[in-house]
C-alpha positions as CSV (number, residue, x, y, z in Angstrom):
1,X,0.0,0.0,0.0
2,X,1.3,3.4,-0.9
3,X,1.4,6.0,1.9
4,X,-0.1,9.4,1.4
5,X,-0.1,11.1,4.8
6,X,-1.5,14.5,5.8
7,X,-0.8,16.3,9.0
8,X,-4.4,15.7,10.2
9,X,-4.8,12.1,9.2
10,X,-4.7,9.6,12.1
11,X,-1.9,7.1,11.4
12,X,0.4,4.7,13.1
13,X,3.1,6.7,11.4
14,X,2.1,10.0,12.9
15,X,4.9,12.1,14.5
16,X,2.4,12.6,17.3
17,X,2.9,9.0,18.3
18,X,6.7,8.7,18.2
19,X,7.1,5.2,19.8
20,X,4.2,3.8,17.8
21,X,5.8,5.2,14.6
22,X,9.1,3.4,15.2
23,X,7.3,0.1,15.9
24,X,5.0,0.5,12.9
25,X,8.0,1.2,10.6
26,X,9.8,-1.9,11.8
27,X,6.7,-4.2,11.3
28,X,4.8,-2.6,8.4
29,X,7.0,-0.4,6.2
30,X,9.2,-1.2,3.3
31,X,12.5,0.5,3.9
32,X,13.6,3.0,1.2
33,X,17.1,1.4,1.1
34,X,16.6,0.6,-2.6
35,X,16.6,4.3,-3.4
36,X,20.1,5.7,-3.9
37,X,19.5,8.7,-1.6
38,X,17.1,6.9,0.8
39,X,17.8,7.0,4.5
40,X,17.3,3.9,6.7
41,X,16.6,3.6,10.4
42,X,14.5,5.7,12.7
43,X,14.4,8.8,10.5
44,X,13.9,7.1,7.1
45,X,11.2,8.4,4.8
46,X,8.8,5.4,4.3
47,X,6.4,5.6,1.4
48,X,5.0,2.0,1.1
49,X,3.7,-0.6,3.6
50,X,3.8,-4.4,3.5
51,X,1.7,-7.0,5.3
52,X,2.8,-7.8,8.8
53,X,2.6,-11.6,7.9
54,X,1.5,-13.9,5.1
55,X,-2.2,-14.7,4.7
56,X,-1.5,-18.3,3.9
57,X,0.5,-19.7,6.7
58,X,1.3,-19.6,10.4
59,X,2.3,-16.4,12.0
60,X,5.9,-16.3,13.3
61,X,5.8,-15.8,17.1
62,X,8.3,-12.9,16.9
63,X,6.1,-11.0,14.4
64,X,3.0,-11.6,16.5
65,X,4.9,-10.2,19.5
66,X,5.8,-7.2,17.5
67,X,2.2,-6.7,16.6
68,X,1.1,-7.0,20.2
69,X,3.8,-4.4,21.2
70,X,2.6,-2.0,18.4
71,X,-1.0,-2.2,19.5
72,X,-0.2,-1.7,23.2
73,X,2.1,1.2,22.5
74,X,-0.4,2.9,20.2
75,X,-3.1,2.5,22.9
76,X,-0.8,3.9,25.6
77,X,0.4,6.9,23.5
78,X,-3.2,7.6,22.4
79,X,-4.3,7.6,26.0
80,X,-6.9,4.9,25.6
81,X,-8.7,4.3,28.9
82,X,-7.7,1.3,31.0
83,X,-9.1,-0.7,33.9
84,X,-12.6,-0.1,32.6
85,X,-15.7,-2.3,33.3
86,X,-18.4,-3.0,30.8
87,X,-19.5,-5.1,27.8
88,X,-17.0,-5.2,24.9
89,X,-18.2,-6.3,21.5
90,X,-15.6,-7.7,19.1
91,X,-16.1,-7.2,15.4
92,X,-14.2,-8.2,12.3
93,X,-11.0,-10.2,13.2
94,X,-12.1,-10.7,16.8
95,X,-15.4,-12.2,15.6
96,X,-13.7,-14.6,13.3
97,X,-11.2,-15.6,16.0
98,X,-14.1,-16.3,18.4
99,X,-15.8,-18.3,15.7
100,X,-12.8,-20.5,15.2
101,X,-12.6,-20.9,19.0
102,X,-16.4,-21.9,19.0
103,X,-17.3,-19.1,21.4
104,X,-18.9,-16.5,19.0
105,X,-22.3,-15.1,20.0
106,X,-21.6,-15.8,23.7
107,X,-21.2,-13.5,26.7
108,X,-17.9,-14.4,28.4
109,X,-15.7,-13.0,31.1
110,X,-12.7,-11.3,29.6
111,X,-10.1,-13.8,30.9
112,X,-12.2,-16.7,29.8
113,X,-12.5,-15.2,26.3
114,X,-8.8,-14.5,26.1
């Protein structure tokens, strides 16, 4: 996917989320190393993304851990609320994961679901 960022667009690559940006670049961006004047590392100018893992095989545990760290860091830097009580509804990927675990359409305690 080609990146076309604006200052107002929410993004994992936003300079407003510096730690998230570094983790997203490591996991999701194609380094511009192939360009003669392209920089690499923390301050590289990334213009294209890649999938975090292949769609047709198992996910490498290291990549899955990188994804977990990226999501957690983004939530922390975005000041998402924590330690909240209530009913959480999972859509999209969460629904399909629950379906594979044969617990879709059920009300479960958080730890039991996880």
